[in-house]
C-alpha positions in Angstrom: 1.6 43.6 14.4 1.1 39.9 13.6 3.7 38.6 11.3 2.5 35.8 8.9 4.9 32.9 8.5 5.4 31.2 5.2 4.8 27.5 4.7 8.5 26.9 4.8 8.8 28.3 8.4 5.8 26.3 9.5 7.0 22.8 8.6 9.8 21.0 10.4 12.2 19.0 8.4 13.2 15.5 9.6 16.8 14.7 10.4 17.5 13.8 6.7 16.1 17.2 5.5 12.7 15.8 4.3 9.7 18.1 5.0 7.2 16.3 7.1 4.0 18.2 6.2 3.9 20.3 2.9 0.5 21.8 3.4 -3.1 21.3 4.2 -4.8 18.7 2.0 -8.3 19.2 3.3 -10.6 20.3 6.1 -13.4 17.8 6.9 -16.1 18.4 9.5 -19.3 16.8 10.7 -22.7 18.3 10.0 -26.2 17.4 11.0 -27.3 18.2 7.4 -24.4 18.2 4.9 -26.6 19.0 1.9 -28.0 22.1 3.7 -24.5 23.0 4.9 -23.1 22.8 1.3 -26.0 25.0 0.1 -25.5 27.6 2.9 -21.8 27.9 2.0 -22.6 28.1 -1.7 -25.1 30.9 -1.2 -23.2 32.9 1.5 -19.6 32.2 0.7 -19.6 31.2 -2.9 -18.2 27.7 -2.3 -19.5 25.4 -5.1 -19.3 21.8 -3.9 -20.8 18.4 -4.7 -21.3 15.4 -2.4 -17.5 15.0 -2.1 -17.0 18.7 -1.1 -15.1 21.4 -2.9 -11.6 21.5 -4.3 -9.6 24.7 -4.2 -6.9 24.6 -6.8 -3.5 26.2 -6.5 0.0 25.9 -7.9 3.2 24.9 -6.1 5.6 27.8 -5.5 8.7 25.7 -6.3 7.0 24.0 -9.3 4.3 26.3 -10.8 3.6 23.7 -13.5 2.1 21.4 -10.8 -1.5 22.0 -9.9 -2.5 21.1 -6.3 -5.7 21.3 -4.4 -7.2 21.6 -1.0 -10.5 19.9 -0.3 -13.3 21.3 1.9 -16.1 18.9 2.8 -18.9 18.5 5.3 -19.5 14.9 6.4 -22.7 13.5 7.9 -23.0 14.0 11.6 -23.0 10.2 12.2 -19.9 9.4 10.1 -17.5 6.9 11.5 -14.7 8.1 9.2 -13.2 10.3 11.9 -13.2 7.4 14.5 -11.7 6.8 17.0 -11.6 10.6 17.4 -14.5 12.2 19.2 -13.8 15.5 17.4 -16.3 16.8 14.9 -13.5 17.6 12.4 -10.5 16.1 10.8 -7.6 17.8 9.1 -5.8 16.2 6.1 -2.2 17.2 5.7 -0.2 16.8 2.5 3.1 15.0 3.0 6.1 14.5 0.8 6.9 10.8 1.5 4.2 8.9 3.4 6.3 5.8 4.1 9.3 7.6 5.5 7.1 9.9 7.6 5.1 7.0 9.1 8.4 5.2 10.0 9.6 8.4 11.7 6.3 8.9 13.6 6.3 5.3 14.8 9.9 5.7 16.1 8.7 8.8 18.0 5.9 6.9 19.6 3.0 8.5 17.6 0.0 6.2 17.3 -0.2 5.2 13.6 -3.0 3.1 12.1 -1.7 -0.1 10.5 -3.2 0.5 7.1 -2.5 2.6 4.1 -5.1 3.2 1.4 -4.1 3.9 -2.2 -6.2 5.6 -4.9 -5.4 7.3 -8.2 -5.4 10.6 -6.4 -2.8 9.5 -3.8 -2.0 7.4 -0.7 -3.6 7.9 2.8 -2.7 7.0 6.3 -4.0 8.0 9.8 -2.4 9.0 13.1 -3.7 10.3 16.4 -2.6 13.4 18.2 -2.1 13.5 22.0 -5.7 14.7 22.5 -7.2 11.9 20.5 -7.8 13.8 17.3 -7.5 11.6 14.1 -5.3 13.1 11.5 -5.3 12.1 7.9 -1.9 12.1 6.0 -2.1 12.3 2.2 0.8 11.8 -0.2 -0.4 13.1 -3.6 0.5 11.0 -6.7 4.1 11.5 -7.9 4.2 13.6 -11.0 6.8 13.0 -13.7 
């Protein structure tokens, strides 16, 4: 029998007790025809999406008043957004504190891109795993 782990058992806390990754923020993949791919997923799996993909809403276990979401989105096959990775996908992970995590990752020798992008829907940074896959880290906006 396979035992499913909870999100709490899947995330490692840093030395100061901060969770590094709090969940999956999005799944992005390359497609030769993103419009057709979105239509196929709509017809066969019921995923309604626009040009930016689909958002699956959920609530945080610890704070059910907070609404979160996970994004699903096909990208054009020739996108450079995943570069320098050669992989046809990129996973976006939600993180609790982007700045602290990036400092920790740098100290651990993880390749971290030198830029952070900020939008009304959060802050983004990128790292590379040992096999050259680009990973997007996303800190959602702080709620009051």
